[in-house]
All heavy atoms as TSV, in Angstrom:
chain	resi	resn	atom	element	x	y	z
A	1	MET	N	N	0.861	-1.194	-0.049
A	1	MET	CA	C	-0.060	-0.005	0.044
A	1	MET	C	C	0.974	1.268	0.001
A	1	MET	O	O	1.836	1.295	0.872
A	1	MET	CB	C	-0.882	-0.058	1.228
A	1	MET	CG	C	-1.984	0.967	1.206
A	1	MET	SD	S	-2.982	0.821	2.596
A	1	MET	CE	C	-4.175	-0.375	2.294
A	2	THR	N	N	0.610	2.128	-0.878
A	2	THR	CA	C	1.391	3.436	-0.958
A	2	THR	C	C	1.071	4.312	0.198
A	2	THR	O	O	-0.019	4.099	0.795
A	2	THR	CB	C	1.297	4.037	-2.247
A	2	THR	OG1	O	-0.093	4.571	-2.391
A	2	THR	CG2	C	1.510	3.158	-3.517
A	3	PHE	N	N	1.915	5.297	0.449
A	3	PHE	CA	C	1.550	6.241	1.423
A	3	PHE	C	C	0.342	7.045	1.134
A	3	PHE	O	O	-0.512	7.166	2.066
A	3	PHE	CB	C	2.779	7.330	1.431
A	3	PHE	CG	C	2.465	8.368	2.487
A	3	PHE	CD1	C	2.676	8.167	3.876
A	3	PHE	CD2	C	2.128	9.666	2.070
A	3	PHE	CE1	C	2.404	9.140	4.827
A	3	PHE	CE2	C	1.863	10.634	3.077
A	3	PHE	CZ	C	2.056	10.442	4.369
A	4	GLU	N	N	0.093	7.440	-0.139
A	4	GLU	CA	C	-1.131	8.016	-0.485
A	4	GLU	C	C	-2.394	7.106	-0.178
A	4	GLU	O	O	-3.570	7.636	0.241
A	4	GLU	CB	C	-1.178	8.492	-1.903
A	4	GLU	CG	C	-0.350	9.731	-2.066
A	4	GLU	CD	C	-1.042	10.920	-1.404
A	4	GLU	OE1	O	-2.198	11.003	-1.344
A	4	GLU	OE2	O	-0.231	11.638	-0.796
A	5	GLU	N	N	-2.332	5.837	-0.564
A	5	GLU	CA	C	-3.465	4.897	-0.244
A	5	GLU	C	C	-3.694	4.772	1.300
A	5	GLU	O	O	-4.770	4.670	1.640
A	5	GLU	CB	C	-3.048	3.488	-0.896
A	5	GLU	CG	C	-3.114	3.580	-2.318
A	5	GLU	CD	C	-2.707	2.175	-2.978
A	5	GLU	OE1	O	-1.738	1.587	-2.294
A	5	GLU	OE2	O	-3.098	1.827	-3.978
A	6	GLU	N	N	-2.489	4.589	2.054
A	6	GLU	CA	C	-2.734	4.579	3.525
A	6	GLU	C	C	-3.460	5.890	4.076
A	6	GLU	O	O	-4.353	5.773	4.886
A	6	GLU	CB	C	-1.367	4.485	4.188
A	6	GLU	CG	C	-0.764	3.183	4.078
A	6	GLU	CD	C	0.613	2.983	4.921
A	6	GLU	OE1	O	0.628	3.551	6.001
A	6	GLU	OE2	O	1.481	2.393	4.338
A	7	LYS	N	N	-2.924	6.935	3.530
A	7	LYS	CA	C	-3.574	8.296	4.017
A	7	LYS	C	C	-5.111	8.314	3.680
A	7	LYS	O	O	-5.956	8.713	4.539
A	7	LYS	CB	C	-2.920	9.449	3.305
A	7	LYS	CG	C	-3.274	10.729	3.842
A	7	LYS	CD	C	-2.432	11.803	3.226
A	7	LYS	CE	C	-2.807	13.172	3.487
A	7	LYS	NZ	N	-2.109	14.368	2.842
A	8	GLU	N	N	-5.430	7.897	2.502
A	8	GLU	CA	C	-6.825	7.862	2.082
A	8	GLU	C	C	-7.504	6.854	2.921
A	8	GLU	O	O	-8.782	7.148	3.268
A	8	GLU	CB	C	-6.930	7.429	0.548
A	8	GLU	CG	C	-8.333	7.526	0.064
A	8	GLU	CD	C	-8.426	7.140	-1.462
A	8	GLU	OE1	O	-7.387	7.489	-2.183
A	8	GLU	OE2	O	-9.282	6.661	-1.829
A	9	LEU	N	N	-7.143	5.715	3.102
A	9	LEU	CA	C	-7.819	4.711	4.051
A	9	LEU	C	C	-8.001	5.318	5.439
A	9	LEU	O	O	-9.154	5.180	5.969
A	9	LEU	CB	C	-7.030	3.452	4.164
A	9	LEU	CG	C	-7.537	2.326	5.057
A	9	LEU	CD1	C	-8.916	1.922	4.575
A	9	LEU	CD2	C	-6.558	1.193	5.186
A	10	ARG	N	N	-6.965	5.923	6.052
A	10	ARG	CA	C	-7.254	6.598	7.428
A	10	ARG	C	C	-8.257	7.492	7.280
A	10	ARG	O	O	-9.093	7.663	8.176
A	10	ARG	CB	C	-5.959	7.138	7.768
A	10	ARG	CG	C	-4.842	6.137	8.290
A	10	ARG	CD	C	-3.742	6.751	8.960
A	10	ARG	NE	N	-2.723	5.785	9.331
A	10	ARG	CZ	C	-1.553	5.689	8.719
A	10	ARG	NH1	N	-1.202	6.686	7.822
A	10	ARG	NH2	N	-0.721	4.803	9.081
A	11	GLN	N	N	-8.418	8.496	6.161
A	11	GLN	CA	C	-9.449	9.498	6.145
A	11	GLN	C	C	-10.821	8.817	5.963
A	11	GLN	O	O	-11.769	9.287	6.536
A	11	GLN	CB	C	-9.085	10.369	4.851
A	11	GLN	CG	C	-9.981	11.518	4.823
A	11	GLN	CD	C	-9.887	12.450	6.112
A	11	GLN	OE1	O	-8.730	12.652	6.567
A	11	GLN	NE2	N	-11.007	12.843	6.678
A	12	LYS	N	N	-10.844	7.793	5.142
A	12	LYS	CA	C	-12.140	6.975	5.072
A	12	LYS	C	C	-12.587	6.425	6.360
A	12	LYS	O	O	-13.825	6.504	6.676
A	12	LYS	CB	C	-12.059	5.919	4.026
A	12	LYS	CG	C	-11.794	6.387	2.583
A	12	LYS	CD	C	-12.979	6.314	1.831
A	12	LYS	CE	C	-12.646	6.564	0.323
A	12	LYS	NZ	N	-13.663	7.261	-0.347
A	13	ILE	N	N	-11.629	5.961	7.180
A	13	ILE	CA	C	-12.047	5.353	8.432
A	13	ILE	C	C	-12.583	6.550	9.386
A	13	ILE	O	O	-13.608	6.394	10.021
A	13	ILE	CB	C	-10.800	4.672	8.990
A	13	ILE	CG1	C	-10.505	3.471	8.401
A	13	ILE	CG2	C	-11.131	4.304	10.594
A	13	ILE	CD1	C	-9.187	2.757	8.692
A	14	THR	N	N	-11.887	7.621	9.348
A	14	THR	CA	C	-12.309	8.672	10.078
A	14	THR	C	C	-13.639	9.265	9.800
A	14	THR	O	O	-14.429	9.586	10.614
A	14	THR	CB	C	-11.160	9.917	9.961
A	14	THR	OG1	O	-9.920	9.398	10.437
A	14	THR	CG2	C	-11.654	11.139	10.866
A	15	ASP	N	N	-14.003	9.339	8.516
A	15	ASP	CA	C	-15.119	9.825	8.022
A	15	ASP	C	C	-16.404	9.007	8.122
A	15	ASP	O	O	-17.500	9.381	8.459
A	15	ASP	CB	C	-14.952	10.265	6.558
A	15	ASP	CG	C	-14.069	11.504	6.408
A	15	ASP	OD1	O	-13.749	12.132	7.309
A	15	ASP	OD2	O	-13.672	11.793	5.114
A	16	THR	N	N	-16.156	7.592	7.874
A	16	THR	CA	C	-17.309	6.767	7.738
A	16	THR	C	C	-17.376	5.735	9.047
A	16	THR	O	O	-18.513	5.505	9.312
A	16	THR	CB	C	-17.200	5.913	6.460
A	16	THR	OG1	O	-15.964	5.188	6.473
A	16	THR	CG2	C	-17.297	6.783	5.263
A	17	ILE	N	N	-16.465	5.129	9.349
A	17	ILE	CA	C	-16.461	4.062	10.332
A	17	ILE	C	C	-16.295	4.653	11.800
A	17	ILE	O	O	-17.097	4.221	12.643
A	17	ILE	CB	C	-15.312	3.061	10.095
A	17	ILE	CG1	C	-15.471	2.414	8.782
A	17	ILE	CG2	C	-15.365	1.974	11.205
A	17	ILE	CD1	C	-14.400	1.484	8.357
A	18	LEU	N	N	-15.483	5.692	12.010
A	18	LEU	CA	C	-15.174	6.085	13.344
A	18	LEU	C	C	-16.410	6.721	14.071
A	18	LEU	O	O	-16.542	6.424	15.206
A	18	LEU	CB	C	-14.050	7.141	13.387
A	18	LEU	CG	C	-13.336	7.405	14.682
A	18	LEU	CD1	C	-12.754	6.025	15.283
A	18	LEU	CD2	C	-12.253	8.316	14.507
A	19	PRO	N	N	-17.290	7.435	13.462
A	19	PRO	CA	C	-18.448	7.922	14.083
A	19	PRO	C	C	-19.348	6.831	14.668
A	19	PRO	O	O	-19.980	7.126	15.688
A	19	PRO	CB	C	-19.282	8.747	13.019
A	19	PRO	CG	C	-18.153	9.211	11.989
A	19	PRO	CD	C	-17.133	7.995	12.037
A	20	LEU	N	N	-19.340	5.726	14.115
A	20	LEU	CA	C	-20.077	4.565	14.585
A	20	LEU	C	C	-19.335	3.761	15.607
A	20	LEU	O	O	-19.798	3.345	16.672
A	20	LEU	CB	C	-20.524	3.597	13.445
A	20	LEU	CG	C	-21.425	4.278	12.472
A	20	LEU	CD1	C	-21.514	3.249	11.256
A	20	LEU	CD2	C	-22.710	4.677	12.948
A	21	ALA	N	N	-18.032	3.539	15.394
A	21	ALA	CA	C	-17.218	2.712	16.204
A	21	ALA	C	C	-16.924	3.433	17.522
A	21	ALA	O	O	-16.573	2.688	18.533
A	21	ALA	CB	C	-15.806	2.492	15.560
A	22	VAL	N	N	-17.077	4.658	17.655
A	22	VAL	CA	C	-16.693	5.375	18.924
A	22	VAL	C	C	-17.724	4.968	20.032
A	22	VAL	O	O	-17.360	5.057	21.216
A	22	VAL	CB	C	-16.550	6.833	18.678
A	22	VAL	CG1	C	-17.985	7.397	18.756
A	22	VAL	CG2	C	-15.759	7.452	19.652
A	23	ASN	N	N	-18.834	4.473	19.643
A	23	ASN	CA	C	-19.854	4.041	20.699
A	23	ASN	C	C	-20.009	2.501	20.747
A	23	ASN	O	O	-20.923	2.017	21.302
A	23	ASN	CB	C	-21.185	4.622	20.319
A	23	ASN	CG	C	-21.271	6.149	20.360
A	23	ASN	OD1	O	-20.732	6.723	21.385
A	23	ASN	ND2	N	-21.684	6.806	19.383
A	24	MET	N	N	-18.981	1.813	20.133
A	24	MET	CA	C	-19.084	0.329	20.150
A	24	MET	C	C	-17.964	-0.306	20.953
A	24	MET	O	O	-16.901	0.469	21.201
A	24	MET	CB	C	-18.884	-0.153	18.676
A	24	MET	CG	C	-20.054	0.280	17.795
A	24	MET	SD	S	-19.829	-0.118	15.956
A	24	MET	CE	C	-20.080	-2.010	16.096
A	25	THR	N	N	-18.137	-1.443	21.477
A	25	THR	CA	C	-17.042	-2.121	22.212
A	25	THR	C	C	-16.109	-2.718	21.057
A	25	THR	O	O	-16.482	-2.936	19.892
A	25	THR	CB	C	-17.585	-3.302	22.999
A	25	THR	OG1	O	-18.264	-4.282	22.186
A	25	THR	CG2	C	-18.578	-2.727	24.089
A	26	GLU	N	N	-14.863	-3.123	21.625
A	26	GLU	CA	C	-13.905	-3.873	20.787
A	26	GLU	C	C	-14.533	-5.041	20.205
A	26	GLU	O	O	-14.336	-5.442	18.995
A	26	GLU	CB	C	-12.754	-4.226	21.624
A	26	GLU	CG	C	-11.807	-2.947	21.847
A	26	GLU	CD	C	-10.565	-3.312	22.601
A	26	GLU	OE1	O	-9.981	-4.401	22.376
A	26	GLU	OE2	O	-10.127	-2.418	23.251
A	27	ASP	N	N	-15.258	-5.933	20.962
A	27	ASP	CA	C	-15.976	-7.108	20.457
A	27	ASP	C	C	-16.901	-6.811	19.309
A	27	ASP	O	O	-16.880	-7.613	18.430
A	27	ASP	CB	C	-16.539	-7.829	21.621
A	27	ASP	CG	C	-15.570	-8.428	22.534
A	27	ASP	OD1	O	-14.425	-8.693	22.200
A	27	ASP	OD2	O	-15.932	-8.719	23.761
A	28	GLN	N	N	-17.690	-5.814	19.495
A	28	GLN	CA	C	-18.577	-5.433	18.431
A	28	GLN	C	C	-17.973	-5.062	17.201
A	28	GLN	O	O	-18.297	-5.581	16.178
A	28	GLN	CB	C	-19.669	-4.177	18.976
A	28	GLN	CG	C	-20.542	-4.664	19.976
A	28	GLN	CD	C	-21.266	-3.475	20.525
A	28	GLN	OE1	O	-20.705	-2.329	20.693
A	28	GLN	NE2	N	-22.485	-3.567	20.782
A	29	ILE	N	N	-16.953	-4.399	17.226
A	29	ILE	CA	C	-16.216	-3.895	16.090
A	29	ILE	C	C	-15.420	-5.184	15.458
A	29	ILE	O	O	-15.739	-5.307	14.211
A	29	ILE	CB	C	-15.099	-2.837	16.488
A	29	ILE	CG1	C	-15.731	-1.595	17.031
A	29	ILE	CG2	C	-14.212	-2.576	15.219
A	29	ILE	CD1	C	-14.850	-0.633	17.722
A	30	ARG	N	N	-14.932	-5.998	16.336
A	30	ARG	CA	C	-14.235	-7.165	15.716
A	30	ARG	C	C	-15.370	-8.142	15.131
A	30	ARG	O	O	-15.084	-8.687	14.079
A	30	ARG	CB	C	-13.561	-7.827	16.947
A	30	ARG	CG	C	-12.705	-8.998	16.470
A	30	ARG	CD	C	-11.840	-9.634	17.605
A	30	ARG	NE	N	-10.665	-8.810	17.860
A	30	ARG	CZ	C	-10.410	-8.098	18.999
A	30	ARG	NH1	N	-11.246	-8.268	19.953
A	30	ARG	NH2	N	-9.333	-7.479	19.129
A	31	GLY	N	N	-16.466	-8.237	15.727
A	31	GLY	CA	C	-17.516	-9.145	15.100
A	31	GLY	C	C	-17.972	-8.588	13.703
A	31	GLY	O	O	-18.187	-9.481	12.787
A	32	ILE	N	N	-18.141	-7.368	13.530
A	32	ILE	CA	C	-18.564	-6.726	12.300
A	32	ILE	C	C	-17.461	-7.083	11.195
A	32	ILE	O	O	-17.867	-7.466	10.026
A	32	ILE	CB	C	-18.846	-5.354	12.431
A	32	ILE	CG1	C	-20.188	-5.106	13.227
A	32	ILE	CG2	C	-19.005	-4.574	11.022
A	32	ILE	CD1	C	-20.458	-3.729	13.471
A	33	ILE	N	N	-16.306	-6.782	11.489
A	33	ILE	CA	C	-15.040	-6.977	10.670
A	33	ILE	C	C	-15.109	-8.451	10.267
A	33	ILE	O	O	-14.875	-8.822	9.083
A	33	ILE	CB	C	-13.712	-6.637	11.241
A	33	ILE	CG1	C	-13.733	-5.105	11.400
A	33	ILE	CG2	C	-12.542	-7.146	10.359
A	33	ILE	CD1	C	-12.607	-4.479	12.157
A	34	GLN	N	N	-15.145	-9.494	11.243
A	34	GLN	CA	C	-15.251	-10.906	10.865
A	34	GLN	C	C	-16.395	-11.261	10.028
A	34	GLN	O	O	-16.173	-12.024	9.150
A	34	GLN	CB	C	-15.183	-11.710	12.240
A	34	GLN	CG	C	-13.971	-11.610	12.945
A	34	GLN	CD	C	-13.960	-12.297	14.196
A	34	GLN	OE1	O	-15.123	-12.551	14.828
A	34	GLN	NE2	N	-12.918	-12.553	14.978
A	35	ALA	N	N	-17.548	-10.713	10.178
A	35	ALA	CA	C	-18.702	-11.025	9.345
A	35	ALA	C	C	-18.420	-10.387	7.930
A	35	ALA	O	O	-18.781	-11.294	7.016
A	35	ALA	CB	C	-19.892	-10.296	9.893
A	36	VAL	N	N	-17.858	-9.334	7.782
A	36	VAL	CA	C	-17.549	-8.794	6.500
A	36	VAL	C	C	-16.423	-9.785	5.746
A	36	VAL	O	O	-16.619	-10.041	4.584
A	36	VAL	CB	C	-17.087	-7.426	6.531
A	36	VAL	CG1	C	-16.487	-6.824	5.258
A	36	VAL	CG2	C	-18.214	-6.517	7.007
A	37	GLU	N	N	-15.456	-10.194	6.556
A	37	GLU	CA	C	-14.438	-11.062	6.009
A	37	GLU	C	C	-15.067	-12.328	5.523
A	37	GLU	O	O	-14.677	-12.840	4.501
A	37	GLU	CB	C	-13.398	-11.269	6.973
A	37	GLU	CG	C	-12.369	-10.178	7.123
A	37	GLU	CD	C	-11.271	-10.480	8.117
A	37	GLU	OE1	O	-11.514	-11.049	9.119
A	37	GLU	OE2	O	-10.114	-10.194	7.897
A	38	LYS	N	N	-15.971	-12.849	6.332
A	38	LYS	CA	C	-16.590	-14.111	5.875
A	38	LYS	C	C	-17.355	-14.036	4.747
A	38	LYS	O	O	-17.454	-14.891	3.925
A	38	LYS	CB	C	-17.625	-14.553	7.102
A	38	LYS	CG	C	-18.238	-15.775	6.908
A	38	LYS	CD	C	-19.106	-16.171	8.083
A	38	LYS	CE	C	-19.882	-17.512	7.901
A	38	LYS	NZ	N	-20.816	-17.784	8.919
A	39	ASP	N	N	-18.076	-12.790	4.499
A	39	ASP	CA	C	-18.853	-12.590	3.333
A	39	ASP	C	C	-18.139	-12.317	2.031
A	39	ASP	O	O	-18.566	-12.227	0.911
A	39	ASP	CB	C	-19.987	-11.611	3.581
A	39	ASP	CG	C	-21.065	-12.218	4.544
A	39	ASP	OD1	O	-21.166	-13.440	4.703
A	39	ASP	OD2	O	-21.768	-11.310	5.103
A	40	ASN	N	N	-16.902	-11.798	2.203
A	40	ASN	CA	C	-16.037	-11.339	1.154
A	40	ASN	C	C	-14.714	-12.048	1.081
A	40	ASN	O	O	-13.584	-11.601	1.603
A	40	ASN	CB	C	-15.796	-9.970	1.428
A	40	ASN	CG	C	-17.001	-9.113	1.220
A	40	ASN	OD1	O	-17.545	-8.803	0.108
A	40	ASN	ND2	N	-17.594	-8.580	2.389
A	41	LYS	N	N	-14.679	-13.231	0.560
A	41	LYS	CA	C	-13.552	-14.063	0.531
A	41	LYS	C	C	-12.424	-13.464	-0.285
A	41	LYS	O	O	-11.230	-13.892	-0.109
A	41	LYS	CB	C	-13.853	-15.402	-0.065
A	41	LYS	CG	C	-14.928	-16.123	0.736
A	41	LYS	CD	C	-14.398	-16.632	2.129
A	41	LYS	CE	C	-15.442	-17.451	2.781
A	41	LYS	NZ	N	-15.178	-17.557	4.284
A	42	ASP	N	N	-12.683	-12.446	-1.125
A	42	ASP	CA	C	-11.675	-11.977	-1.882
A	42	ASP	C	C	-10.723	-10.847	-1.189
A	42	ASP	O	O	-9.821	-10.341	-1.922
A	42	ASP	CB	C	-12.221	-11.329	-3.174
A	42	ASP	CG	C	-13.310	-10.307	-2.971
A	42	ASP	OD1	O	-13.916	-10.401	-1.980
A	42	ASP	OD2	O	-13.454	-9.408	-3.857
A	43	LEU	N	N	-11.123	-10.505	0.074
A	43	LEU	CA	C	-10.287	-9.625	0.859
A	43	LEU	C	C	-9.035	-10.132	0.979
A	43	LEU	O	O	-8.812	-11.306	1.297
A	43	LEU	CB	C	-11.044	-9.101	2.162
A	43	LEU	CG	C	-12.180	-8.205	1.978
A	43	LEU	CD1	C	-12.691	-8.202	3.437
A	43	LEU	CD2	C	-11.891	-6.992	1.456
A	44	GLN	N	N	-7.933	-9.323	1.102
A	44	GLN	CA	C	-6.551	-9.761	1.313
A	44	GLN	C	C	-6.503	-10.467	2.782
A	44	GLN	O	O	-7.071	-9.828	3.690
A	44	GLN	CB	C	-5.546	-8.676	1.286
A	44	GLN	CG	C	-5.363	-8.261	-0.210
A	44	GLN	CD	C	-4.252	-7.232	-0.169
A	44	GLN	OE1	O	-3.764	-6.678	0.824
A	44	GLN	NE2	N	-3.927	-6.781	-1.425
A	45	GLN	N	N	-5.635	-11.383	3.009
A	45	GLN	CA	C	-5.341	-11.939	4.304
A	45	GLN	C	C	-4.828	-10.908	5.154
A	45	GLN	O	O	-3.811	-10.254	4.734
A	45	GLN	CB	C	-4.390	-13.233	4.150
A	45	GLN	CG	C	-4.123	-13.883	5.469
A	45	GLN	CD	C	-5.370	-14.687	5.835
A	45	GLN	OE1	O	-6.219	-14.964	5.148
A	45	GLN	NE2	N	-5.365	-15.011	7.140
A	46	GLY	N	N	-5.400	-10.654	6.375
A	46	GLY	CA	C	-4.898	-9.660	7.272
A	46	GLY	C	C	-5.464	-8.386	7.132
A	46	GLY	O	O	-5.070	-7.452	7.962
A	47	PHE	N	N	-6.291	-8.028	6.158
A	47	PHE	CA	C	-6.913	-6.835	5.957
A	47	PHE	C	C	-7.786	-6.477	7.248
A	47	PHE	O	O	-7.897	-5.330	7.678
A	47	PHE	CB	C	-7.806	-6.801	4.718
A	47	PHE	CG	C	-8.540	-5.427	4.548
A	47	PHE	CD1	C	-7.788	-4.317	4.049
A	47	PHE	CD2	C	-9.837	-5.220	4.863
A	47	PHE	CE1	C	-8.367	-3.057	3.938
A	47	PHE	CE2	C	-10.372	-3.967	4.704
A	47	PHE	CZ	C	-9.755	-3.005	4.246
A	48	GLY	N	N	-8.461	-7.442	7.743
A	48	GLY	CA	C	-9.433	-7.247	8.845
A	48	GLY	C	C	-8.757	-6.804	10.214
A	48	GLY	O	O	-9.057	-5.913	10.896
A	49	ALA	N	N	-7.588	-7.585	10.304
A	49	ALA	CA	C	-6.577	-7.199	11.515
A	49	ALA	C	C	-6.131	-5.739	11.445
A	49	ALA	O	O	-6.069	-5.029	12.386
A	49	ALA	CB	C	-5.512	-8.194	11.586
A	50	MET	N	N	-5.768	-5.362	10.246
A	50	MET	CA	C	-5.212	-4.073	9.954
A	50	MET	C	C	-6.262	-3.009	10.120
A	50	MET	O	O	-6.059	-1.935	10.875
A	50	MET	CB	C	-4.557	-3.967	8.576
A	50	MET	CG	C	-3.926	-2.706	8.161
A	50	MET	SD	S	-5.052	-1.336	7.583
A	50	MET	CE	C	-5.785	-2.221	6.210
A	51	LEU	N	N	-7.491	-3.394	9.600
A	51	LEU	CA	C	-8.596	-2.419	9.691
A	51	LEU	C	C	-8.981	-2.197	11.219
A	51	LEU	O	O	-9.183	-1.110	11.756
A	51	LEU	CB	C	-9.732	-2.820	9.006
A	51	LEU	CG	C	-10.972	-2.078	8.993
A	51	LEU	CD1	C	-10.728	-0.596	8.471
A	51	LEU	CD2	C	-12.130	-2.674	8.319
A	52	PHE	N	N	-8.986	-3.391	12.019
A	52	PHE	CA	C	-9.331	-3.267	13.407
A	52	PHE	C	C	-8.309	-2.373	14.071
A	52	PHE	O	O	-8.595	-1.529	14.999
A	52	PHE	CB	C	-9.468	-4.615	13.985
A	52	PHE	CG	C	-9.721	-4.647	15.449
A	52	PHE	CD1	C	-10.999	-4.442	15.926
A	52	PHE	CD2	C	-8.655	-4.853	16.354
A	52	PHE	CE1	C	-11.185	-4.480	17.311
A	52	PHE	CE2	C	-8.844	-4.949	17.731
A	52	PHE	CZ	C	-10.188	-4.661	18.132
A	53	GLU	N	N	-7.134	-2.604	13.788
A	53	GLU	CA	C	-6.052	-1.906	14.457
A	53	GLU	C	C	-6.074	-0.325	14.271
A	53	GLU	O	O	-6.104	0.495	15.080
A	53	GLU	CB	C	-4.605	-2.254	13.982
A	53	GLU	CG	C	-3.507	-1.574	14.691
A	53	GLU	CD	C	-2.180	-2.110	14.108
A	53	GLU	OE1	O	-1.787	-3.398	14.273
A	53	GLU	OE2	O	-1.392	-1.492	13.441
A	54	GLN	N	N	-6.405	-0.006	12.890
A	54	GLN	CA	C	-6.571	1.378	12.588
A	54	GLN	C	C	-7.709	2.048	13.362
A	54	GLN	O	O	-7.685	3.240	13.747
A	54	GLN	CB	C	-6.595	1.584	11.033
A	54	GLN	CG	C	-5.293	1.316	10.352
A	54	GLN	CD	C	-4.314	2.261	10.740
A	54	GLN	OE1	O	-4.591	3.558	10.791
A	54	GLN	NE2	N	-3.117	1.814	11.023
A	55	ILE	N	N	-8.796	1.318	13.349
A	55	ILE	CA	C	-10.063	1.767	14.076
A	55	ILE	C	C	-9.864	2.120	15.533
A	55	ILE	O	O	-10.043	3.148	16.036
A	55	ILE	CB	C	-11.214	0.947	13.797
A	55	ILE	CG1	C	-11.689	0.775	12.368
A	55	ILE	CG2	C	-12.457	1.218	14.731
A	55	ILE	CD1	C	-12.720	-0.334	11.989
A	56	MET	N	N	-9.194	1.140	16.065
A	56	MET	CA	C	-8.920	1.237	17.550
A	56	MET	C	C	-7.933	2.405	17.911
A	56	MET	O	O	-8.168	3.234	18.850
A	56	MET	CB	C	-8.426	-0.072	18.168
A	56	MET	CG	C	-9.418	-1.217	18.056
A	56	MET	SD	S	-11.026	-0.747	18.600
A	56	MET	CE	C	-10.719	-0.677	20.328
A	57	VAL	N	N	-6.880	2.441	17.040
A	57	VAL	CA	C	-5.985	3.675	17.345
A	57	VAL	C	C	-6.754	4.982	17.133
A	57	VAL	O	O	-6.584	5.835	17.912
A	57	VAL	CB	C	-4.714	3.500	16.260
A	57	VAL	CG1	C	-4.096	4.834	16.143
A	57	VAL	CG2	C	-3.895	2.366	16.628
A	58	GLN	N	N	-7.521	5.131	16.040
A	58	GLN	CA	C	-8.115	6.418	15.914
A	58	GLN	C	C	-9.218	6.625	16.952
A	58	GLN	O	O	-9.479	7.678	17.354
A	58	GLN	CB	C	-8.678	6.499	14.534
A	58	GLN	CG	C	-7.721	6.514	13.429
A	58	GLN	CD	C	-8.349	6.830	12.039
A	58	GLN	OE1	O	-9.359	7.410	11.979
A	58	GLN	NE2	N	-7.655	6.356	11.100
A	59	LYS	N	N	-9.913	5.669	17.339
A	59	LYS	CA	C	-10.927	5.683	18.468
A	59	LYS	C	C	-10.320	6.201	19.674
A	59	LYS	O	O	-10.891	7.149	20.333
A	59	LYS	CB	C	-11.594	4.309	18.600
A	59	LYS	CG	C	-12.549	4.350	19.657
A	59	LYS	CD	C	-13.281	3.060	19.865
A	59	LYS	CE	C	-14.267	2.900	21.035
A	59	LYS	NZ	N	-14.961	1.767	21.164
A	60	TYR	N	N	-9.212	5.529	20.234
A	60	TYR	CA	C	-8.649	5.935	21.414
A	60	TYR	C	C	-7.897	7.260	21.378
A	60	TYR	O	O	-7.896	8.085	22.222
A	60	TYR	CB	C	-7.788	4.778	22.035
A	60	TYR	CG	C	-8.659	3.672	22.507
A	60	TYR	CD1	C	-8.643	2.387	21.888
A	60	TYR	CD2	C	-9.505	3.905	23.455
A	60	TYR	CE1	C	-9.390	1.415	22.191
A	60	TYR	CE2	C	-10.407	2.929	23.882
A	60	TYR	CZ	C	-10.316	1.666	23.369
A	60	TYR	OH	O	-11.120	0.613	23.644
A	61	ASN	N	N	-7.447	7.666	20.129
A	61	ASN	CA	C	-6.836	8.990	20.019
A	61	ASN	C	C	-7.926	10.061	20.102
A	61	ASN	O	O	-7.670	11.094	20.701
A	61	ASN	CB	C	-6.100	9.088	18.721
A	61	ASN	CG	C	-4.722	8.407	18.718
A	61	ASN	OD1	O	-4.164	8.085	19.804
A	61	ASN	ND2	N	-4.266	8.179	17.581
A	62	ARG	N	N	-9.067	9.878	19.557
A	62	ARG	CA	C	-10.223	10.782	19.553
A	62	ARG	C	C	-10.670	10.933	21.056
A	62	ARG	O	O	-10.967	11.926	21.454
A	62	ARG	CB	C	-11.293	10.294	18.623
A	62	ARG	CG	C	-12.412	11.254	18.654
A	62	ARG	CD	C	-13.578	10.809	17.831
A	62	ARG	NE	N	-13.304	11.294	16.488
A	62	ARG	CZ	C	-14.221	11.221	15.503
A	62	ARG	NH1	N	-15.408	10.790	15.630
A	62	ARG	NH2	N	-13.833	11.653	14.334
A	63	LEU	N	N	-10.824	9.640	21.690
A	63	LEU	CA	C	-11.300	9.791	23.011
A	63	LEU	C	C	-10.393	10.485	23.937
A	63	LEU	O	O	-10.703	11.272	24.867
A	63	LEU	CB	C	-11.620	8.336	23.504
A	63	LEU	CG	C	-12.799	7.626	22.936
A	63	LEU	CD1	C	-12.790	6.074	23.349
A	63	LEU	CD2	C	-14.002	8.191	23.194
A	64	ARG	N	N	-9.019	10.248	23.805
A	64	ARG	CA	C	-8.035	10.901	24.710
A	64	ARG	C	C	-8.031	12.439	24.455
A	64	ARG	O	O	-7.915	13.123	25.358
A	64	ARG	CB	C	-6.772	10.329	24.303
A	64	ARG	CG	C	-5.657	10.773	25.277
A	64	ARG	CD	C	-4.293	10.099	25.072
A	64	ARG	NE	N	-4.302	8.829	24.465
A	64	ARG	CZ	C	-3.424	8.312	23.680
A	64	ARG	NH1	N	-2.404	8.969	23.405
A	64	ARG	NH2	N	-3.496	7.174	23.190
A	65	ARG	N	N	-8.349	12.867	23.188
A	65	ARG	CA	C	-8.381	14.278	22.893
A	65	ARG	C	C	-9.446	14.966	23.474
A	65	ARG	O	O	-9.425	16.131	23.831
A	65	ARG	CB	C	-8.358	14.521	21.400
A	65	ARG	CG	C	-7.030	14.478	20.741
A	65	ARG	CD	C	-6.967	14.917	19.352
A	65	ARG	NE	N	-6.990	13.645	18.547
A	65	ARG	CZ	C	-7.493	13.339	17.354
A	65	ARG	NH1	N	-8.210	14.240	16.856
A	65	ARG	NH2	N	-7.358	12.188	16.821
A	66	SER	N	N	-10.597	14.243	23.738
A	66	SER	CA	C	-11.852	14.756	24.263
A	66	SER	C	C	-11.847	14.885	25.808
A	66	SER	O	O	-12.700	15.431	26.427
A	66	SER	CB	C	-13.084	14.022	23.846
A	66	SER	OG	O	-13.072	12.676	24.429
A	67	ILE	N	N	-10.813	14.391	26.375
A	67	ILE	CA	C	-10.694	14.310	27.888
A	67	ILE	C	C	-10.207	15.756	28.379
A	67	ILE	O	O	-9.222	16.302	27.859
A	67	ILE	CB	C	-9.936	13.253	28.408
A	67	ILE	CG1	C	-10.513	11.863	28.112
A	67	ILE	CG2	C	-9.550	13.382	29.955
A	67	ILE	CD1	C	-9.672	10.685	28.554
């Protein structure tokens, strides 16, 4: 993944996923990602783990800034 692609992915997570994930537990987020991976066999191996990691980092960074 190029730097530009990573930057775009982070922005998409911030704009679309994070507003929902901020009110969800880690287990809920992980469950949704696993369901999507199960239904989309063409996703690259490890994509779900990377996505979960990015969501959690952004979620906790946002929560920390709001304190």
